[in-house]
N, C-alpha and C positions, 0 to 999 in steps of 0.2 A: 504493500500500500504506500509506504514511504517513497519507494522508487518511482511509482506511478505519479505521485504528487510532485516530485522533483522534476520529472520529465515534462509534466504539464506546465509547471512554472517556467522552465527553460523555453518551452515552445511559445508560451505567452510573451516572454521577454524578447525572444527573437522576432516575433511578430511586431511587437512594439518598436523595436529598433529599426526594422525594415520600413515600417510605416512612418517613423520619424525621419528617416533618410529620404523617403519619397516626398514628404512634405517640404523638406529643406530644398530638394531639387525643384519642386514645383514653385516654391517661393522665389528661388533664384530666377527661374524662367519668367515669372510674372513681373518681377522687378526689372528685368532686362527689357521686356516688352513695354512696360510703362515708360521707361527711360527713352526708348526709341520713339514711342508715340509722342512724347513731349518735345523731342528735338526735331521731329520731321515737319516738313511743310505741308504734307498731305493730310487729308481727312481720312482717318483709318477706322475700320470696323473690325474689332477682334472676333476671332472664331476659333472653335476647337475642331481638331481632326477626329472624326467619329468612325471612319472606315477607310479602307483603301482597296483597290481592285485586287481580288485574291487570285485572279488568273495570271497576272503578270504580263498579259498581252498588251495592256495599256497602262501607262504610267499616270494613274489618276488617284485622287483622294476625295473623300466626301467630308464636307464641313457642315457645321450645325447652324448655318445662316442661309436664308433664302430671300425670295422677293418680298416677303413680309418685313424683312429687315432693310430693304432697299438695295439688295444685291441684283446686279444685272449681268447678262452674258458679256464676256470679254473683259470684265474688270480685272485688273492686275492683282495678284496675290503675292505677298511678301512676308518675310520675317525680319528681325533686326539684323540678320546676317546678309540678306540679299533677296533676289527675285526667286519666287517659287514657280509661278506659272500664271495662268489666267482661268477665269470662270468659263467652263464649257457648257454646262446645263444648269438651269435654276428651277427649283421647285419652291413650294411655299416656305418650308422651314429648313431646307438644306440645299446644298449646291455641290456640283462635281467640278473639281479643279484638274485641269490638264497641266501636268508638271513639265518643266523644261527638259527633263530626261526622256520624254516621249519623242520618238522620231518624227511624229506628225507636227510637232511644235517647232516653229522657226522664229527667231528673234533677230531683228536688225541690231547690230552691236558695233562698238568701236573700242579701241585701246585707249584707256584713260591717260596714259603717260603722254602719248603723242597727240591724241585727239584730232587726227588728220581726217577731215570730212570726206576726202576722196577715197579713204581706205576703210570703208565700212564693210564688215563681213556679216555672215549669217551664222548664228549660233543655233545648233540643233542637237537633239539627242544622239548619242553615239552607241548604237546597239553592240558594236564589236568590243566595246570596253565599258562594261556595266558600271553605272553610277557616274560616268564622265560625260562631258559635252564635247562638241566639236565646232570650231569656227571655220567656215569655208569662204570661198570667193575673195580671198585677200590677194591683191596684186603682188607680183614678185618684189616690187620696190617698197612695199609696206614696211615701216619701221616697227617691228615687233620683236620682243625678247621673252624668253622664259621668265616667269614671275610677274609679267605685266598684268595689271588688272583689266578685266573686260567688263564694260558697262553697256546698258541699253542706249541706243542712239536716239530714241524718241520717234523714229520714222515708222510709219505704218498705223499710227493712231491708237494702238492697243496699250503699249507700255510707255510710261513717262521716261524722259531722258535722264540718264545718270543712275539708274538702279544697278547695283552690283550684281554681276552674274557669276564671276569667278576669276581665276587667274590662269595664265597660260603655263602648261606643264612642258610641252614639247612642240616643236615646229617641224613641218615637212612640206612636201609638194602634194598636189592633188594627183589623181590617177593619170592625168594627161601630162603632168609635169609643167603646166603653164602657170598655175596659181599656187599661192601658199595656203596651207591649212594648219590648224593647231588643235591639240587636245587641251581641253579646259577643265580644271578642277573646280567643281561648283562651290560657291560660297556657302550654300545651304546643304546640310546633311538631309537628303530626302528620305532616308530610311528612319529618321528619328523625329519626324515632324509631329508635334502634338498641338501647338497653337500657332496660328497665322494671323495676318492682317489682310483685309481687303481694302484696296485703295478705292474709296467711293467718290472722291472728288479730287481733281487735279487743279492746283492754283493756276489761274490765267494770268499771264504776264501782261501788265498794262502798258500801253504805249506811253512813252515819256511826253508830257505836255510841252508844247512849243510856246515860248513866250511871245508877246506881241513884237518885241524888238527883233527876235529871231525871224518872225514872219516877215517883218518889214525888210530885213536884210535879204531874205530869200526871194522877194518879189522884185523883178527887174524894174528899173526906174523909167525905162522907155526912152532914155536919152541916147 
């Protein structure tokens, strides 16, 4: 009897320790999310990951926010680390997110260090290397190096400019030997997603107002 009682006490203590550790991890994640929400310029809607595609045919997750919460198709989904993907389907109380690792997902991107507008590549899922991404369509003269950060370009209208995608791991040529391509390590760990943010509103850049004096200088005098 004494032995059974001790085993039960140890089991209860282990359960308490595991639960405490889980709460500490959750608290850390929530603090990190709160800090990100406070320092970003976007209007963010927090959501929890409640399921993911069990077949592994598609790189998708299900989150617990839907059109009742203001979610719309194609809205960008992020974490404090970087870009996750975009909303694929929306129901009343949940939505399906297509992650960057899905080969159907293509994102216009540029290298943060050089920010050369003529050297915009396409980031897509890389099935040959599970968990990684690939950036293609880079001209041979593009100034890229291993370790360079890759960010969204803002082209295409789905993803805002400047969202972190990942960093370049290695660089090579495409199958025709004409363009460069690179393997990208994602900024987000897609296998450990538990909480995400939906970007529900993107700030609109206002045109700089022109003063009367500037307008007068800009108008030809006719002389």
